[in-house]
C-alpha positions, 0 to 999 in steps of 0.5 A: 303626549309630546310623540316623536320619530327618528329618522336616520339616513343611511342610504349612500353608497360610500364610494370614497371608502372603496369597500365592499362593505357598506359605509355605516357597517364599517367598525369603529371602536368596536361598533358599526358607524351606524351602531354608534348613531343608533346608540345615541338616538336610543339614549335620548329617551333616558336624558333628564333634559326631557323630564320638565315636560308636563307631558311625557316624551314617548318614541318609536323604534328609529326608521333607518333609510337605506339604498346601497347594500340595504339588505346587509344593513338589515341583517346587521340590525334586525329588528333594533330599527324600522327601514325605508327604501330610498330607490334613487339617491336624490339627496337629502330631502328626497331620503327623508321623504322616503321615510313618509309611509313608515313614520305614518304608519306609527301609533300614536302618530308622532307630532315630531321627526328628528333627523340625523345621519348614519354616518356620523358616530361621535353624535351624543345623546345629549345634544339630541335631547337638546336639539328636541328640547328646544323644538318642543319648548319653542313650539317650533316648525324647524329646529337644526343644530349649529356650530362655530368654525373658523373658516374655511369650512366645507359646510353651510353657512347659517345666514341670519338676519340683522334681528338673528333670526335665521334666514337661510342655509347656504351651501358653500358652493353658492356661497357669496365671499361675504357668506364665506366668512360667516363662522356659523355652520350647520351640523346636519341634525333636525327636528320638524313639524311632521304636519308641515314637513310632508308637504313641503318635501312633496313640493320641494324644487330641485337644486342646482345640482338636481338634488333635494336638499333638506337645508332648502327647507329653512329658507322655505320656513323662514319665508312663511315666518315659521318658528325656526329655533336652533341649538349650538353644538361643538362641530366635531359630534357631527363629522361625517365619514366619508372615507378611511381617513375620516374614519381614523380620525373619528376613531382617535376622538371617540377613543379619546372620549372613551378613555376620558369617561373611564378616567373621570369615573374612577379608572386610572390609565396610566398612558392613555396614547397606548390604551385602546377601550372600545365604547362598550367596555364597561369598568370598575372603579380603582381598576388600573389600565397599563400601557399597550392594553386593548380592552374590546367588544362588550367586555365587563371589567370589575373594581381594584383590577390591575390590567397590562402592560400589553394586555388584550381582553376581547368579549369577557368578563373579569370580576373584582380584583383580578390581575392580568399581565401581558396576556389575552382573554378572549369570550372567557370569564375570570371570577374574583381574584383571579390572577394570570400571566404574563404571556398567558392565554384564555380562549373562547369558553375559558372560565377560571374560578374565584382565586385561580393562579394561572402562570406564565405561558399557560392556555385554557381553552373551553374548560372550567377551572375550579376555585383556588386551582394553581396552574403552573406555567407551560400548561395546557388545559382545553376541554377540561372541568377542573375542581377546586384546589387543584395543583396543576404542575408545569408543562401538564397538558390535556390531549383532547383531539384524537385526530377527528374528535374532541374529548374531555378531561375531568379532574377532581377536587384537590388532585395533584399533577406532577410536572410534564403529565399528559392527560389523554382524554377522555379520562377522569382524575378522582379528587385527591389523586396524584400523577407522578412527573411525566406521566401519561395518563390514559385511563381513569384514575381513581380517587386517592390513587397514585398513578406513576409512569407511561402509561400511568400505572397504579403505584398505591392508594394515599390513605393519609395526608402523610402519605400524600405529603410525602408522595408530593414531595417524591413526585412533584418537585 
């Protein structure tokens, strides 16, 4: 079995971020920097390029090497990773060596160690898979990712001999003028043969800066006539984030990649320049997203929806054929064929069932709204359970807070609430009951009853459909 383990280097202080927050926890497109790297690492196992091997490829949880604010990072990612601590930051070679105990304790023992950086959020599973595939296919001692760029560049230059064999990686500060003209650069993703790696790192000399660099292993492997393989990728995949300017640049690149992925999958995005979609958002085919829309968090959007303009949806589920215009949906559920807006707001815990219509300037919080209910403009339903086919007149509100506690309101199926009805919780409105316009309801209303006034009192029972229609016309218009 071909077994590998991944080491992610995340021990740096991130001083240039000028922040109390560890660098790898800074958010990017709805996810911490390190989260993007871990997602790419975890996606390797599903990549089809590894299916060609006769023996299966297996992996372990990635080992993340921490230093600065280690406890905070461990708390953020928990058991998703294994952890190693680099007590002193003495370079990349020293950081990988800090992971030796964690790697050697794995069962089965990995033959290969894949190394990448925790501050490179644009890295993709596909390119990591290519590096691993090349390493295993070539039976290499060392494999690394390169890219081509136009000088000048701050990346280390890949020096090859006349036969094209890699001889070393030369850092910019010690490169000659001729070497600085080399366009092939090191991109910072490596695969190593584990049995070769540890002894070399343990005996690696410090470089001129007093640190131990992984790049120096290339020259050692070349001098030993070991097999060195390379994979060519694009430079933007391994862009490191060291300050907030680079964070913003990476955000733009990642968001564009995300938008393109959705558009190729059948989503219409009218104006990509003003549309923001987090990396974990899922969207069904034939949904149209209009300008000024933000889809954030772990949001799921169904097919054939119309979202925007000017709409924000956070950490929510929106089913097929929904229309959300100039509105906000946060931590809520919209079932099929819901329409809302403009200028409506679903707050945390809102659940709008199939076919609900929510008019402009409506607000729902911690409430279930039954199927095919019409909630007209300027209405507020908080801490409420609403049955099917309820008519919520304009200006209706639930007064759910008594100054100390919040109470629930229950509205039965088929009820009809007149314009400007105030429901003082806790209160229950029975099925098919009616309230007159301007009613203040502070006690339970039985089924099929008509109540009016301040406070609302029983006017009469509605025993026939004709009486309901008549009273609806009198009290609801």
